[in-house]
Rosetta silent file (secondary structure, phi, psi, omega in degrees, C-alpha in Angstrom):
SEQUENCE: MLDEKGFVKINGIDQWVTIKGDMSKPVILFLHGGPGSTFSPYSEALFKGWEKDYVLVHWDQRGAGKTYGKNAPAGAGLEYYKANPLTLDQLASDGIAVTEYALKRVNQKKAILFGTSWGSMLGVKIATTRPDLYKAYIGHSQIVDFAGNDKKAYQRVLELAQQAKDKASVETLTALGEPPYAAARKTGQFMRVIKKYERERSKPAPETWFHVSPEYASEADAQHREEGDDYSFLHFAGDQSMGITPMAASVNYLKDALTFKMPVYFIQGEEDIITSKQSTKEYFNKIKAPNKLYYLLGNTAHGFNEQVMETLAKVLKEITKVKK
SCORE:     score description
SCORE:     0.000 S_00000001
   1 L     0.000  119.190  178.862   -3.557  148.541  -89.349 S_00000001
   2 E   -84.461  137.268  177.678   -0.369  148.333  -91.383 S_00000001
   3 E  -149.307   91.133 -174.247    2.900  147.810  -89.493 S_00000001
   4 E  -121.609  137.671  177.208    5.865  147.057  -91.755 S_00000001
   5 E  -141.257  127.518  177.375    9.591  147.373  -91.058 S_00000001
   6 E   171.448 -178.957 -179.303   12.315  146.253  -93.400 S_00000001
   7 E   -88.570  135.328  179.302   14.746  147.020  -96.199 S_00000001
   8 E  -123.454  137.670  179.704   13.395  148.332  -99.484 S_00000001
   9 E   -73.539  111.009 -179.078   15.402  148.602 -102.707 S_00000001
  10 E  -123.405  116.712  179.130   15.624  152.387 -103.249 S_00000001
  11 L    49.050   43.019  170.237   17.734  153.679 -106.167 S_00000001
  12 L    94.504  -10.595  179.393   19.842  150.567 -106.275 S_00000001
  13 E  -131.524  154.504  177.761   20.560  149.974 -102.561 S_00000001
  14 E   -74.678  125.006  178.156   18.637  148.491  -99.612 S_00000001
  15 E  -125.696  144.486 -174.407   17.274  151.252  -97.387 S_00000001
  16 E   -82.738  121.444 -178.145   15.418  150.868  -94.085 S_00000001
  17 E  -133.390  135.456  173.781   11.792  152.005  -94.230 S_00000001
  18 E  -120.738  142.759  178.453    8.982  151.618  -91.661 S_00000001
  19 E  -136.240  124.080 -178.135    5.303  152.231  -92.360 S_00000001
  20 E  -141.775  128.566  176.267    2.751  152.166  -89.522 S_00000001
  21 E   145.884  173.178  176.201   -0.904  153.248  -89.419 S_00000001
  22 L   -69.751  119.313 -172.425   -4.383  152.918  -90.741 S_00000001
  23 L   -59.469  -17.467 -178.747   -3.985  152.704  -94.528 S_00000001
  24 L   -88.125   -8.420 -174.570   -6.968  155.030  -95.056 S_00000001
  25 L   -94.395  162.989 -178.543   -5.408  157.892  -93.071 S_00000001
  26 L   -57.616  142.448 -179.053   -3.050  160.649  -94.321 S_00000001
  27 E   -91.988  134.155  174.829    0.549  159.651  -94.994 S_00000001
  28 E  -124.259  124.879  171.790    3.425  161.532  -93.345 S_00000001
  29 E   -99.765  120.464 -179.659    7.056  161.046  -94.422 S_00000001
  30 E   -95.421  123.991  176.315    9.468  162.118  -91.685 S_00000001
  31 E  -103.230  110.726 -175.204   12.901  163.360  -92.793 S_00000001
  32 L   -74.074  164.619 -178.889   15.360  163.061  -89.917 S_00000001
  33 E   -92.436 -160.093  175.021   18.124  165.509  -89.168 S_00000001
  34 L   121.712  -87.437   16.243   21.801  164.956  -88.580 S_00000001
  35 L   -73.096   -7.939 -172.959   22.132  163.986  -91.465 S_00000001
  36 L   -99.539   14.425 -173.218   22.725  160.729  -89.566 S_00000001
  37 E   -94.016   80.686 -172.996   20.289  161.203  -86.638 S_00000001
  38 L   -64.641  146.859  176.402   17.629  158.646  -87.494 S_00000001
  39 L   -83.049  -31.182 -164.767   14.059  158.819  -86.105 S_00000001
  40 H   -55.287  -38.421 -179.156   13.323  155.117  -86.364 S_00000001
  41 H   -67.512  -18.216 -174.302   14.863  153.885  -83.023 S_00000001
  42 H  -114.303    3.762 -171.920   12.803  156.478  -81.142 S_00000001
  43 H   -64.014  -32.875  176.843    9.589  156.536  -83.167 S_00000001
  44 H   -64.245  -39.624 -179.978    7.587  154.477  -80.696 S_00000001
  45 H   -74.803  -40.111 -174.737    8.401  156.924  -77.903 S_00000001
  46 H   -77.782  -37.665 -170.680    8.033  160.079  -79.965 S_00000001
  47 H  -122.495   24.081  179.403    4.925  159.229  -82.000 S_00000001
  48 L   -56.292  124.886 -179.827    3.093  156.661  -79.878 S_00000001
  49 L    94.174  -18.055 -177.446   -0.604  156.719  -80.724 S_00000001
  50 H   -68.075  -23.128 -177.541   -0.228  158.831  -83.848 S_00000001
  51 H   -64.986  -13.162  176.128   -0.764  155.764  -86.035 S_00000001
  52 H   -71.062  -30.224 -174.956   -4.518  156.013  -85.261 S_00000001
  53 L  -110.091  -13.330 -175.332   -4.747  159.216  -87.282 S_00000001
  54 L  -143.799  159.553  165.193   -1.850  158.928  -89.757 S_00000001
  55 E   -94.879  114.759 -174.353    0.289  156.529  -91.690 S_00000001
  56 E   -94.840  119.295 -179.835    3.771  157.186  -90.251 S_00000001
  57 E  -111.979  119.671  175.851    6.684  156.635  -92.603 S_00000001
  58 E  -116.908  145.160 -173.814   10.206  156.672  -91.220 S_00000001
  59 E  -140.814  122.829  170.926   13.300  156.197  -93.378 S_00000001
  60 E   -80.143  105.662 -172.758   16.925  155.698  -92.379 S_00000001
  61 L   -61.918  158.768  174.150   18.502  157.820  -95.122 S_00000001
  62 L   -46.406  123.114  179.726   21.415  156.691  -97.301 S_00000001
  63 L    89.896    7.875 -175.996   24.423  156.766  -94.967 S_00000001
  64 L  -134.464  145.214  170.652   22.414  156.601  -91.711 S_00000001
  65 H    52.099 -132.616 -178.486   21.347  153.966  -89.173 S_00000001
  66 H   -65.519  -31.141  178.508   20.276  150.609  -90.510 S_00000001
  67 H   -66.169  -41.569  175.701   20.726  151.708  -94.133 S_00000001
  68 H   -62.089  -46.656  179.850   24.344  152.506  -93.423 S_00000001
  69 H   -59.598  -34.949 -179.520   24.809  149.175  -91.592 S_00000001
  70 H   -72.249  -31.887 -169.702   23.362  147.234  -94.489 S_00000001
  71 H  -108.610  -24.082 -177.479   25.535  148.829  -97.172 S_00000001
  72 L   -89.445  136.519  177.734   28.855  149.887  -95.609 S_00000001
  73 L   -70.276  155.007  177.724   31.524  147.217  -95.097 S_00000001
  74 L   -57.255  134.151  176.551   32.790  146.622  -91.579 S_00000001
  75 L    72.759   24.430  179.801   35.475  149.087  -90.620 S_00000001
  76 L   -59.866  139.958 -177.689   34.710  151.410  -93.543 S_00000001
  77 L  -132.677 -150.554 -172.707   37.015  154.372  -93.624 S_00000001
  78 H   -62.027  -35.362  179.515   38.125  157.268  -95.805 S_00000001
  79 H   -61.018  -45.030  179.124   38.497  155.139  -98.956 S_00000001
  80 H   -68.475  -40.766 -177.002   34.815  154.058  -98.675 S_00000001
  81 H   -58.747  -46.378 -177.210   33.685  157.605  -97.732 S_00000001
  82 H   -73.167  -31.375  177.381   35.316  159.074 -100.861 S_00000001
  83 H   -76.824  -17.153 -176.837   34.087  156.307 -103.154 S_00000001
  84 L  -129.931   67.904 -177.541   30.516  156.690 -101.840 S_00000001
  85 L   -71.522  149.323  172.506   29.859  160.410 -101.485 S_00000001
  86 L   -95.839  135.450  174.386   26.529  161.765 -100.191 S_00000001
  87 L  -130.306  154.629  177.064   24.913  164.508 -102.200 S_00000001
  88 H   -61.350  -41.899 -178.299   21.726  166.523 -101.726 S_00000001
  89 H   -63.400  -42.011 -178.110   20.515  165.497 -105.188 S_00000001
  90 H   -66.325  -45.052 -179.076   21.020  161.810 -104.477 S_00000001
  91 H   -67.096  -34.257  175.173   19.282  161.945 -101.079 S_00000001
  92 H   -66.437  -42.062  175.650   16.392  163.929 -102.588 S_00000001
  93 H   -58.915  -43.497  176.639   16.051  161.324 -105.297 S_00000001
  94 H   -62.007  -43.345  179.478   15.957  158.649 -102.598 S_00000001
  95 H   -62.019  -38.905  177.516   13.340  160.577 -100.602 S_00000001
  96 H   -65.503  -42.441  178.680   11.117  160.867 -103.645 S_00000001
  97 H   -65.294  -37.916  176.996   11.451  157.106 -104.319 S_00000001
  98 H   -61.984  -44.224  179.573   10.613  156.345 -100.667 S_00000001
  99 H   -57.682  -51.718 -178.322    7.509  158.568 -100.985 S_00000001
 100 H   -58.985  -41.362  177.249    6.406  156.761 -104.148 S_00000001
 101 H   -61.013  -50.267 -175.937    6.934  153.391 -102.499 S_00000001
 102 H   -64.397  -42.448  179.609    4.956  154.293  -99.369 S_00000001
 103 H   -62.985  -40.718  177.677    2.082  155.854 -101.362 S_00000001
 104 H   -64.263  -38.978 -177.043    1.804  152.837 -103.587 S_00000001
 105 H   -62.519  -32.546 -177.780    1.851  150.576 -100.535 S_00000001
 106 H  -110.320    9.381  176.568   -1.232  152.277  -99.068 S_00000001
 107 L    55.588   51.503  175.419   -2.833  153.201 -102.404 S_00000001
 108 L  -125.303  164.368 -173.302   -2.710  156.948 -101.911 S_00000001
 109 L  -104.563  -24.823 -176.342   -1.617  159.770 -104.247 S_00000001
 110 L  -141.233  153.014  176.698   -0.037  162.378 -101.916 S_00000001
 111 E  -123.272  165.001  167.317    1.793  162.589  -98.611 S_00000001
 112 E   -93.008  135.469 -179.173    2.576  165.255  -96.009 S_00000001
 113 E  -111.095  127.075  179.205    6.325  165.948  -95.896 S_00000001
 114 E  -122.065  126.979  175.710    8.011  166.851  -92.581 S_00000001
 115 E  -132.081  138.609  179.825   11.680  167.736  -92.332 S_00000001
 116 E  -121.256  130.917  179.068   13.712  168.784  -89.319 S_00000001
 117 L    55.324 -122.938  176.923   17.131  170.532  -89.385 S_00000001
 118 H   -49.110  -39.974 -179.879   19.128  168.716  -92.094 S_00000001
 119 H   -60.348  -26.432  178.195   15.850  167.018  -93.009 S_00000001
 120 H   -75.432  -32.875  172.750   14.371  170.458  -93.732 S_00000001
 121 H   -64.326  -45.393  177.275   17.121  171.194  -96.250 S_00000001
 122 H   -64.224  -39.250 -177.756   16.339  167.872  -97.874 S_00000001
 123 H   -61.965  -45.020  179.171   12.594  168.527  -97.555 S_00000001
 124 H   -62.740  -41.074  178.557   12.603  171.765  -99.512 S_00000001
 125 H   -61.009  -46.991  179.626   14.606  170.126 -102.290 S_00000001
 126 H   -64.071  -49.879 -175.372   12.122  167.225 -102.441 S_00000001
 127 H   -62.441  -37.104 -177.433    8.946  169.316 -102.176 S_00000001
 128 H   -83.926  -17.615  177.461   10.009  171.736 -104.919 S_00000001
 129 H   -83.334  -39.514 -179.458   11.274  168.939 -107.184 S_00000001
 130 L  -130.474   65.909 -176.651    8.143  166.779 -107.047 S_00000001
 131 H   -61.744  -21.668 -177.928    5.248  168.929 -105.795 S_00000001
 132 H   -66.757  -16.032 -176.066    2.758  166.474 -107.289 S_00000001
 133 H   -93.143   -6.996 -167.590    3.586  163.985 -104.500 S_00000001
 134 E  -129.425  132.969  178.839    2.910  166.268 -101.494 S_00000001
 135 E   -91.047  -16.952  176.475   -0.192  167.868 -100.003 S_00000001
 136 E  -165.599  154.608  173.452    1.839  170.009  -97.576 S_00000001
 137 E  -121.816  130.559  177.285    5.398  170.725  -96.450 S_00000001
 138 E  -118.336  119.663  177.302    6.354  171.286  -92.768 S_00000001
 139 E  -108.773  123.965  175.770    9.831  172.608  -92.024 S_00000001
 140 E  -110.768  129.138 -176.110   11.134  172.487  -88.414 S_00000001
 141 L    51.833   57.596 -172.719   14.358  174.402  -87.679 S_00000001
 142 L   -65.998  122.163  171.003   14.461  175.175  -91.400 S_00000001
 143 L   -78.892  131.614 -175.285   17.881  175.469  -92.992 S_00000001
 144 L  -116.297  -61.057 -177.093   17.778  178.277  -95.555 S_00000001
 145 E  -129.795   99.795 -169.162   21.232  179.487  -96.541 S_00000001
 146 H   -54.179  -52.640  179.996   23.878  177.130  -95.117 S_00000001
 147 H   -63.304  -44.962 -179.701   26.829  179.505  -95.281 S_00000001
 148 H   -65.525  -39.357  176.789   24.765  182.449  -94.139 S_00000001
 149 H   -57.044  -46.105 -175.696   23.157  180.445  -91.279 S_00000001
 150 H   -67.637  -37.830 -179.985   26.591  179.508  -89.931 S_00000001
 151 H   -66.447  -42.420  176.224   27.921  183.044  -90.044 S_00000001
 152 H   -62.341  -43.163  179.149   24.865  184.331  -88.164 S_00000001
 153 H   -62.379  -37.609  179.080   25.160  181.501  -85.640 S_00000001
 154 H   -64.830  -46.536 -179.487   28.820  182.327  -85.039 S_00000001
 155 H   -61.808  -39.767 -179.697   28.110  185.971  -84.367 S_00000001
 156 H   -70.142  -44.630 -176.364   25.240  185.101  -81.996 S_00000001
 157 H   -73.873  -31.126  175.209   26.977  182.467  -79.967 S_00000001
 158 H   -64.479  -43.379  176.426   30.141  184.565  -79.666 S_00000001
 159 H   -58.081  -46.159 -179.681   27.977  187.409  -78.334 S_00000001
 160 H   -64.997  -40.880  177.862   26.357  185.117  -75.786 S_00000001
 161 H   -64.202  -38.882 -179.966   29.713  183.694  -74.651 S_00000001
 162 H   -68.333  -42.536  177.453   31.150  187.165  -74.234 S_00000001
 163 H   -62.044  -34.950 -177.589   28.099  188.280  -72.221 S_00000001
 164 L   -85.283   -0.478 -174.706   28.420  185.229  -69.974 S_00000001
 165 L    52.083   41.587 -177.433   32.171  185.872  -69.533 S_00000001
 166 L   -90.004   85.972 -171.170   32.651  182.287  -70.722 S_00000001
 167 H   -59.807  -41.499 -176.144   36.385  182.440  -71.334 S_00000001
 168 H   -65.128  -42.252 -179.010   36.736  178.845  -72.602 S_00000001
 169 H   -70.486  -39.856  178.377   33.993  179.210  -75.220 S_00000001
 170 H   -61.328  -43.462  179.602   35.225  182.648  -76.322 S_00000001
 171 H   -62.919  -43.201  177.712   38.708  181.233  -76.764 S_00000001
 172 H   -58.702  -50.430 -178.585   37.376  178.252  -78.754 S_00000001
 173 H   -65.952  -38.867  179.838   35.333  180.467  -81.048 S_00000001
 174 H   -66.066  -41.472  177.394   38.110  182.985  -81.498 S_00000001
 175 H   -64.437  -36.641  179.100   40.573  180.229  -82.418 S_00000001
 176 H   -70.546  -38.351 -173.251   38.119  178.729  -84.915 S_00000001
 177 L    77.082  176.910 -177.644   37.287  182.025  -86.513 S_00000001
 178 L   -73.616  139.689  174.875   34.167  182.634  -88.560 S_00000001
 179 L   -68.091  163.318   16.610   32.860  179.754  -90.639 S_00000001
 180 L   -84.530  161.013 -178.649   32.954  178.048  -93.104 S_00000001
 181 L  -111.402  145.414 -179.675   35.633  175.596  -91.907 S_00000001
 182 L   -79.763  -18.623 -178.656   37.882  173.461  -94.042 S_00000001
 183 L  -117.556  136.467  176.878   37.803  170.616  -91.488 S_00000001
 184 H   -59.407  -31.660  178.601   34.778  168.724  -90.223 S_00000001
 185 H   -58.889  -40.576  179.867   36.455  168.591  -86.796 S_00000001
 186 H   -68.407  -39.364  175.081   36.242  172.373  -86.533 S_00000001
 187 H   -59.664  -40.268  178.259   32.564  172.367  -87.506 S_00000001
 188 H   -63.155  -41.609  177.406   31.993  169.846  -84.735 S_00000001
 189 H   -63.176  -41.182  179.004   33.728  172.079  -82.166 S_00000001
 190 H   -61.902  -45.249 -179.186   31.633  175.026  -83.293 S_00000001
 191 H   -64.879  -34.162  179.652   28.389  173.029  -82.965 S_00000001
 192 H   -64.260  -38.006  178.007   29.296  171.877  -79.450 S_00000001
 193 H   -67.232  -44.138  178.909   29.555  175.492  -78.258 S_00000001
 194 H   -58.060  -48.659 -177.174   26.220  176.343  -79.906 S_00000001
 195 H   -62.400  -32.879  175.940   24.487  173.366  -78.319 S_00000001
 196 H   -59.880  -46.844 -178.658   25.790  174.373  -74.895 S_00000001
 197 H   -75.111  -30.238  173.186   24.081  177.756  -75.189 S_00000001
 198 H   -64.590  -40.637  179.707   20.923  176.340  -76.714 S_00000001
 199 H   -61.496  -42.161 -177.103   20.586  173.941  -73.775 S_00000001
 200 H   -67.384  -21.245 -170.654   20.937  176.786  -71.278 S_00000001
 201 L  -114.268   13.855 -176.112   18.255  178.852  -72.943 S_00000001
 202 L  -146.977  165.076  176.475   15.496  176.324  -73.763 S_00000001
 203 L   -84.803  129.969 -179.430   13.328  173.564  -72.325 S_00000001
 204 L   -80.559  168.273  172.737   14.702  170.112  -73.148 S_00000001
 205 L   -75.734  149.976  175.049   12.838  167.119  -74.440 S_00000001
 206 L   -61.109  141.593 -177.096   11.787  164.504  -71.876 S_00000001
 207 H   -60.170  -30.492 -178.034   14.475  161.842  -71.497 S_00000001
 208 H   -64.813  -17.658  178.572   11.905  159.118  -72.193 S_00000001
 209 H   -67.350  -24.676 -171.175   11.622  160.261  -75.812 S_00000001
 210 H  -115.143   31.412  169.079   15.039  159.024  -76.623 S_00000001
 211 L   -81.485  125.312 -177.156   14.843  155.477  -75.238 S_00000001
 212 L   -69.848  132.233  173.665   15.871  153.143  -78.094 S_00000001
 213 L   -62.956  144.432 -176.340   13.151  150.626  -79.076 S_00000001
 214 H   -49.371  -37.649 -176.449   14.221  147.019  -78.334 S_00000001
 215 H   -71.879   -9.784  176.439   14.536  146.077  -82.024 S_00000001
 216 H  -111.966   12.540 -168.197   17.190  148.845  -82.466 S_00000001
 217 L   -97.969    7.262  179.765   19.020  148.195  -79.219 S_00000001
 218 L   -70.971  160.134  177.602   21.623  145.691  -80.378 S_00000001
 219 H   -60.649  -38.519  179.762   25.318  146.500  -80.165 S_00000001
 220 H   -64.529  -43.290  179.076   25.537  146.300  -83.948 S_00000001
 221 H   -61.061  -45.340 -179.958   22.670  148.744  -84.443 S_00000001
 222 H   -60.022  -42.476 -179.828   24.244  151.221  -81.984 S_00000001
 223 H   -65.702  -38.896 -179.248   27.572  150.945  -83.838 S_00000001
 224 H   -66.721  -38.546  175.988   25.904  151.474  -87.207 S_00000001
 225 H   -65.121  -40.712  179.758   24.162  154.599  -85.931 S_00000001
 226 H   -67.854  -45.074  179.711   27.378  155.994  -84.581 S_00000001
 227 H   -68.105  -40.064  177.975   29.414  155.203  -87.698 S_00000001
 228 H   -65.439  -35.706  178.340   26.655  156.413  -90.002 S_00000001
 229 H   -64.230  -43.571  178.422   26.407  159.656  -88.059 S_00000001
 230 H   -62.299  -47.040 -177.606   30.160  160.216  -88.530 S_00000001
 231 H   -61.227  -48.897 -178.751   29.990  159.353  -92.229 S_00000001
 232 H   -64.652  -45.327 -179.810   26.948  161.537  -92.879 S_00000001
 233 H   -61.211  -40.554  179.269   28.260  164.514  -90.874 S_00000001
 234 H   -58.469  -42.603  177.986   31.604  164.375  -92.745 S_00000001
 235 H   -74.142  -30.483  176.411   29.782  164.704  -96.062 S_00000001
 236 H   -66.490  -50.491 -174.461   27.462  167.380  -94.659 S_00000001
 237 H   -83.217  -35.228 -177.746   30.257  169.541  -93.292 S_00000001
 238 L    81.300  159.491  177.300   32.979  168.527  -95.745 S_00000001
 239 E  -152.281  110.529 -174.057   36.703  168.210  -95.094 S_00000001
 240 H   -61.289  -43.174 -178.247   39.201  169.750  -97.442 S_00000001
 241 H   -63.742  -27.060 -179.329   42.196  167.660  -96.300 S_00000001
 242 H   -92.860   -5.591 -179.194   40.226  164.455  -96.920 S_00000001
 243 L    76.770   25.941 -178.254   38.969  165.607 -100.316 S_00000001
 244 E  -109.813  121.972 -178.477   35.316  165.569  -99.231 S_00000001
 245 L   -83.262  133.638  178.145   33.083  168.345 -100.537 S_00000001
 246 L   -69.443  124.261 -176.890   30.383  169.682  -98.155 S_00000001
 247 L   -73.510  -13.132 -179.357   27.015  168.778  -99.628 S_00000001
 248 L   -95.042  -10.473 -169.182   25.339  171.746  -97.942 S_00000001
 249 L   -58.142  -36.144 -174.212   27.738  174.458  -99.057 S_00000001
 250 L   -91.711    1.581 -176.908   25.962  175.605 -102.143 S_00000001
 251 L   -75.090  122.328  170.992   22.459  175.653 -100.649 S_00000001
 252 E  -145.644   92.807 -176.842   20.762  179.071 -100.585 S_00000001
 253 H   -71.695  -11.722  173.925   17.001  178.714 -100.704 S_00000001
 254 H   -65.890  -19.127  179.778   16.564  182.496 -100.647 S_00000001
 255 H  -108.603  -35.658 -165.754   17.585  182.270 -104.299 S_00000001
 256 H  -104.927  -11.363 -171.681   16.715  178.763 -105.370 S_00000001
 257 L  -148.486   70.141 -174.498   13.460  177.662 -103.748 S_00000001
 258 L  -106.506   -8.428 -177.768   10.892  180.409 -103.349 S_00000001
 259 E  -117.367  121.991  177.963    7.860  178.805 -105.022 S_00000001
 260 L  -119.317  141.745  179.719    5.878  175.954 -103.477 S_00000001
 261 L   -99.592   12.090  177.804    2.806  174.389 -105.044 S_00000001
 262 L  -137.552  159.868  175.915    1.538  173.134 -101.672 S_00000001
 263 L   -58.008  147.310 -178.590    0.863  174.793  -98.282 S_00000001
 264 E  -124.209  135.625  179.785    4.001  175.495  -96.213 S_00000001
 265 E  -131.318  130.633  175.233    4.318  175.514  -92.434 S_00000001
 266 E  -111.977  135.994  173.972    7.414  176.535  -90.460 S_00000001
 267 E  -116.829  117.661 -169.118    8.008  175.590  -86.811 S_00000001
 268 E  -130.596  134.388  173.884   10.787  177.727  -85.325 S_00000001
 269 E   -83.961  132.729  177.263   12.389  177.952  -81.889 S_00000001
 270 L   -56.571  -36.977 -174.524   12.882  181.422  -80.390 S_00000001
 271 L  -101.361   15.095  177.729   16.251  180.297  -78.973 S_00000001
 272 L   -70.383  119.753  177.435   17.466  178.424  -82.027 S_00000001
 273 L   -93.631  -38.426 -175.229   21.019  179.565  -82.812 S_00000001
 274 L   -63.572  -46.101  173.877   21.821  177.138  -85.619 S_00000001
 275 L  -125.322   95.169 -169.324   18.848  178.230  -87.762 S_00000001
 276 L   -71.072  159.441  177.169   17.817  181.578  -86.359 S_00000001
 277 H   -65.200  -29.891  176.825   14.315  183.029  -86.394 S_00000001
 278 H   -63.960  -42.775 -178.962   15.652  185.933  -88.427 S_00000001
 279 H   -67.767  -48.276 -175.314   16.847  183.612  -91.168 S_00000001
 280 H   -72.084  -31.754  179.158   13.734  181.422  -91.323 S_00000001
 281 H   -70.541  -38.853  176.881   11.372  184.425  -91.135 S_00000001
 282 H   -59.284  -45.870  178.742   13.177  186.143  -94.003 S_00000001
 283 H   -64.298  -47.636 -178.824   12.800  183.030  -96.101 S_00000001
 284 H   -55.534  -43.044 -178.169    9.185  182.473  -95.048 S_00000001
 285 H   -64.382  -27.390 -178.849    8.260  186.028  -96.072 S_00000001
 286 H   -87.326  -17.575 -175.788    9.679  185.474  -99.539 S_00000001
 287 L   -69.048  138.937  169.961    7.999  182.140 -100.167 S_00000001
 288 E  -107.735  122.704 -177.109    5.041  181.954 -102.513 S_00000001
 289 L  -151.015  158.529  177.474    2.639  179.149 -101.604 S_00000001
 290 L   -56.390  -32.214  176.541   -1.144  178.479 -101.662 S_00000001
 291 L  -158.542  147.170  178.912   -1.065  178.954  -97.908 S_00000001
 292 E  -149.842  142.049  178.146    1.668  179.469  -95.369 S_00000001
 293 E  -137.557  144.422 -177.233    1.898  179.695  -91.578 S_00000001
 294 E  -124.172  125.458  179.241    4.850  180.429  -89.247 S_00000001
 295 E  -114.279  116.732  177.314    4.961  179.240  -85.624 S_00000001
 296 E  -103.788  120.709 -173.550    7.528  180.819  -83.304 S_00000001
 297 E  -108.503  122.202  175.353    7.949  178.898  -80.089 S_00000001
 298 L   -68.097  155.936  175.668    9.326  180.415  -76.877 S_00000001
 299 L    58.041   28.914 -176.423   11.764  178.520  -74.634 S_00000001
 300 L  -133.852  135.430  179.256   12.636  176.316  -77.620 S_00000001
 301 L  -106.110 -134.238 -171.440   15.947  175.959  -79.482 S_00000001
 302 L   -82.364  -31.374 -172.502   16.975  173.868  -82.484 S_00000001
 303 L   -92.331 -168.591 -178.959   15.832  170.442  -81.315 S_00000001
 304 L   -83.546  144.638  163.851   12.632  168.766  -80.260 S_00000001
 305 L  -149.185 -176.479 -174.900   10.718  169.425  -77.045 S_00000001
 306 H   -61.492  -34.765 -178.872    7.081  169.044  -75.965 S_00000001
 307 H   -67.377  -37.596  177.731    6.095  172.388  -77.471 S_00000001
 308 H   -63.308  -44.179 -179.117    7.487  171.402  -80.862 S_00000001
 309 H   -67.211  -37.483  177.118    5.533  168.145  -80.800 S_00000001
 310 H   -64.395  -40.648 -179.168    2.339  169.876  -79.718 S_00000001
 311 H   -70.181  -39.308  176.542    2.731  172.392  -82.525 S_00000001
 312 H   -60.659  -43.193  177.724    3.433  169.664  -85.084 S_00000001
 313 H   -60.373  -39.002  179.704    0.235  167.866  -83.945 S_00000001
 314 H   -65.780  -45.482 -179.638   -1.654  171.167  -84.361 S_00000001
 315 H   -63.281  -43.297  177.353   -0.270  171.733  -87.844 S_00000001
 316 H   -62.059  -37.503  175.491   -1.169  168.197  -88.937 S_00000001
 317 H   -65.174  -38.849  177.352   -4.698  168.694  -87.750 S_00000001
 318 H   -62.323  -40.252 -179.281   -4.850  171.929  -89.696 S_00000001
 319 H   -69.730  -44.949 -170.710   -3.672  170.126  -92.838 S_00000001
 320 H  -102.742   -9.466 -177.180   -5.897  167.077  -92.507 S_00000001
 321 L    56.848   35.121  177.964   -8.749  168.392  -90.388 S_00000001
 322 L   -70.719  133.645  176.901   -8.470  165.312  -88.186 S_00000001
 323 L  -112.453  122.647  178.892  -10.914  165.396  -85.295 S_00000001
 324 L   -94.552    0.000    0.000  -10.020  163.462  -82.203 S_00000001
């Protein structure tokens, strides 16, 4: 049983990578969302026992978690942010290098790629750039067309707020207007309203899933996660006044990523406002792949809950034919 945690030199900088599992079993690379919302502090709670059937690879992406803490100077601010921009191409290159490192470490040729939310945007880029490295792609809360997703989300959440006679949310949304927004702060306000309505309409994840493992529980680690989350989100959303270009703005996979050379699986929440079922289904229907399956989950929004994890386990068994 392999159980490694540490910094690995990926494309010139130290990045935090963990690998755990029986080296003979299928490899899964998990791409976290956010972009700064790392899996690694919660992996023991979320994926406990999975190492018996899989090699679990978690990676704190450039600008997130321990990777951010290792590379960003203390008190990093706008000057550092502008000098060290995050781009989709750079993060995809990093993800490919992490895959190659992990596969070499366990002497295997292909991995399963799983991406959630932001990680799904990254996942499609990686899977279509280096299909030779992956036996399957799983997208959860798949981002398809960033600008189009946000416009649909605005219309939907405004409709829900009006139906609920939620004066405060309607006023916030009306003041913001329809996205895209020039300021990251406005994107944050928009997301807070969305998350309020997603919480009301879906089953949450158990609180025990998000207990930080002891090795990630230091004050410094918590600070790095918070600062990395701010840094990553700023580059994701962009901010015109700060001179930071949104790395997601140009993404439209309805035009740019329709052919996959491996099986594709989508896991979608019925109550997801951020990445709606209409958006992901439209994309899924256009995709050409050796095999593809779409799972629509009731009482589920954008994030994780028990149904998402059960479906992910089911998909992985379908891919690997693991028998428990």
